[in-house]
C-alpha positions in Angstrom: 0.0 0.0 0.0 1.3 3.4 -0.8 2.1 5.8 2.1 -0.6 8.4 2.9 -0.2 11.3 5.3 -2.7 11.9 8.0 -1.3 14.1 10.7 0.8 17.0 9.4 3.1 19.5 11.0 2.4 23.3 10.8 4.0 25.4 8.1 3.5 28.7 6.4 0.1 29.4 4.7 0.3 28.1 1.1 -0.1 29.9 -2.2 0.6 28.9 -5.7 4.2 28.9 -7.1 5.1 30.1 -10.5 8.6 28.7 -10.6 10.7 26.1 -8.8 13.9 26.2 -6.8 16.9 23.8 -6.9 15.4 21.6 -4.1 14.6 18.1 -5.4 16.9 18.2 -8.4 19.7 15.8 -8.7 23.1 16.8 -10.0 22.3 15.3 -13.4 19.1 17.3 -13.6 16.8 14.5 -12.5 14.0 14.7 -10.0 14.7 13.3 -6.5 13.2 13.4 -3.0 9.7 13.3 -1.6 6.8 15.1 -3.3 3.8 15.4 -1.0 0.5 15.5 -2.9 -2.9 16.4 -1.3 -5.6 14.9 -3.6 -9.3 14.5 -3.6 -10.6 11.1 -2.3 -12.0 10.3 -5.7 -8.5 10.3 -7.2 -7.2 7.6 -4.9 -7.0 4.7 -7.3 -5.8 6.6 -10.3 -3.2 8.7 -8.4 -1.8 5.7 -6.7 -1.1 4.3 -10.2 0.2 7.6 -11.5 2.4 8.0 -8.4 4.0 4.6 -9.1 4.6 5.6 -12.7 6.2 8.9 -11.6 8.5 7.1 -9.2 9.5 4.6 -11.9 10.2 7.5 -14.3 12.2 9.4 -11.6 14.4 7.0 -9.6 15.2 8.5 -6.2 11.8 10.2 -6.0 8.9 9.2 -3.6 5.3 10.3 -3.9 3.4 10.6 -0.6 -0.3 11.1 -0.8 -2.9 12.6 1.5 -6.3 11.6 0.2 -9.5 13.1 1.7 -12.4 15.3 0.9 -11.3 18.5 -0.9 -12.7 20.8 1.7 -10.8 18.9 4.5 -7.6 19.2 2.5 -8.1 22.9 2.0 -8.6 23.3 5.7 -5.4 21.5 6.5 -3.5 23.6 4.0 -4.9 26.9 5.3 -3.9 25.8 8.8 -0.3 25.4 7.7 0.1 21.7 6.6 3.1 21.4 4.3 2.5 20.0 0.8 3.9 20.3 -2.7 0.8 19.8 -4.9 -2.9 20.1 -4.4 -5.4 18.3 -6.7 -8.9 19.3 -5.8 -12.3 17.9 -7.0 -13.6 21.4 -7.3 -11.9 24.8 -8.2 -13.3 26.6 -5.1 -11.3 24.5 -2.7 -8.0 25.1 -4.4 -8.9 28.8 -4.7 -9.5 28.8 -0.9 -5.8 28.1 -0.3 -4.1 29.7 -3.2 -4.2 32.6 -5.7 -2.5 32.2 -9.1 0.6 34.4 -9.4 1.4 33.9 -13.1 0.7 31.6 -16.1 3.0 28.9 -14.7 1.2 28.9 -11.4 -2.3 29.0 -12.7 -4.3 25.9 -11.6 -4.9 23.6 -14.5 -8.1 21.6 -14.9 -6.9 18.2 -15.8 -10.1 16.1 -15.7 -13.8 16.3 -15.0 -16.1 13.9 -13.2 -19.8 13.3 -13.2 -22.3 11.8 -10.7 -24.1 8.5 -10.9 -26.4 6.6 -8.6 -24.4 3.8 -7.0 -26.4 0.6 -6.3 -25.5 -3.0 -5.4 -24.7 -5.3 -8.3 -27.9 -6.2 -10.2 -29.7 -3.1 -8.9 -32.0 -5.1 -6.5 -34.2 -2.1 -5.8 -34.7 -1.3 -9.4 -33.6 2.3 -9.1 -33.8 4.1 -12.4 -33.9 7.8 -11.5 -33.3 10.4 -8.8 -37.0 10.4 -8.0 -36.8 6.7 -7.2 -34.5 7.5 -4.3 -37.4 9.1 -2.4 -39.3 5.8 -2.1 -40.4 4.9 1.4 -38.0 2.7 3.2 -35.2 3.3 0.7 -31.9 4.2 2.4 -29.6 6.7 0.6 -26.2 8.0 1.4 -24.9 11.4 0.2 -21.6 13.3 0.7 -21.8 16.3 3.0 -22.5 19.5 1.0 -19.2 21.1 1.9 -17.3 18.5 -0.2 -17.5 18.5 -4.0 -19.5 15.3 -4.3 -22.1 16.7 -1.9 -22.4 20.1 -3.6 -22.7 18.3 -7.0 -25.4 16.1 -5.6 -27.3 19.1 -4.4 -27.1 20.7 -7.8 -28.4 17.5 -9.4 -31.3 17.0 -6.9 -32.3 20.7 -7.4 -32.2 20.3 -11.2 -34.5 17.2 -10.8 -36.8 18.9 -8.3 -36.2 16.1 -5.9 -36.3 16.6 -2.1 -34.2 13.8 -0.6 -33.4 13.1 3.1 -30.3 10.8 3.3 -29.8 8.4 6.2 -26.1 9.5 6.3 -23.9 12.4 5.1 -20.3 11.2 4.5 -17.1 13.2 4.7 -16.0 12.1 1.3 -17.1 10.1 -1.7 -15.2 6.9 -0.5 -17.4 7.0 2.6 -20.6 7.2 0.6 -19.6 4.4 -1.7 -18.5 2.2 1.2 -22.1 2.4 2.6 -23.3 0.8 -0.7 -20.6 -1.8 -0.7 -21.4 -2.8 2.9 -25.1 -3.0 2.2 -25.8 -0.3 4.8 -27.7 1.8 2.2 -29.5 1.0 -1.0 -28.0 3.7 -3.0 -25.6 6.7 -3.0 -24.7 9.6 -5.2 -21.1 9.2 -6.1 -18.8 9.8 -9.0 -18.9 7.6 -12.1 -15.2 6.8 -11.5 -16.0 5.4 -8.1 -18.5 2.9 -9.4 -16.1 2.0 -12.2 -13.4 1.2 -9.6 -15.8 -0.8 -7.4 -17.3 -2.9 -10.3 -18.8 -5.5 -10.3 -19.7 -5.3 -6.7 -21.3 -1.9 -7.3 -23.2 -0.8 -10.4 -23.9 2.7 -11.8 -27.3 4.1 -12.7 -27.0 7.1 -15.0 -29.4 10.0 -14.8 -29.9 13.1 -17.0 -29.6 15.7 -14.2 -26.0 14.6 -13.8 -25.2 17.0 -16.6 -25.8 19.8 -14.0 -23.3 18.2 -11.7 -20.0 17.9 -13.5 -17.0 18.8 -11.4 -13.8 20.3 -12.7 -10.6 19.0 -11.1 -7.8 21.5 -10.9 -4.2 20.8 -9.9 -1.4 23.2 -8.9 2.0 23.5 -7.3 2.0 25.3 -3.9 4.3 28.3 -3.4 5.9 27.0 -0.2 6.3 23.5 -1.6 9.2 21.8 0.2 10.3 20.2 -3.1 9.2 22.5 -5.9 11.2 20.9 -8.7 9.6 17.5 -8.0 6.2 19.2 -7.6 6.3 20.8 -11.0 7.5 17.5 -12.5 4.6 15.7 -10.8 2.0 18.1 -12.2 3.5 17.7 -15.6 3.3 14.0 -15.3 -0.4 14.1 -14.3 -1.1 16.2 -17.4 0.9 13.9 -19.7 -0.6 11.6 -22.3 0.3 8.5 -20.3 -1.5 9.8 -17.2 -4.5 11.0 -19.3 -4.9 7.5 -20.5 -5.0 6.2 -16.9 -7.6 8.8 -15.9 -9.7 8.1 -19.0 -9.6 4.4 -18.4 -10.9 5.0 -14.9 -13.9 7.0 -16.2 -12.7 10.6 -15.9 -13.6 13.0 -18.7 -11.3 15.3 -20.6 -11.6 19.0 -19.6 
């Protein structure tokens, strides 16, 4: 299992960096050292793979991930947690911790993601629409509205004119999906990529209102990055054709 940070020491408040410094660069110009990446929970599987590819391409480098809800990550960063890169599931959470200085530091939207209704394999409750989620006795999980999957769910439900009372509000999309996998709820609103990763145990039900709930994912290097050279290299790697193929295979959409 790849390392993931959880408790982080205080550091200066972070803003975006436009250029790197010599830290993290080997004598031969290669990238070395640790690059710490804060990333939205929905990126876990793909970034684990992309991180392994990055380490293979840059011997002597190590990628350490902190995966969580984007709002929680933004809070950690504004409270001084040290990190090199932030990949958010919504632009507002990255904007909350950083302001672009120049073209090089401008956050780049590298993928988009769309909501689906996650159900158990075979869809035993026969759920076909958002309206079906209001049936008496049906248990539904949503993400809390302060995280991107929760705010996207609210936009979709409002677009459908559906008033839904979930039995649980989860801190990130992994929590909502886990409720379906464990049989604790009948359905959850999660990203298409999450059901893709959980198949065949979990199936996805598409719904038209999801067009109103597409999230842009921006990524940026942070100004006080301990390893800015490796940070810029990692962002470039995420935006490479090789990584785009990994993201597309997982169900992410091109920006």
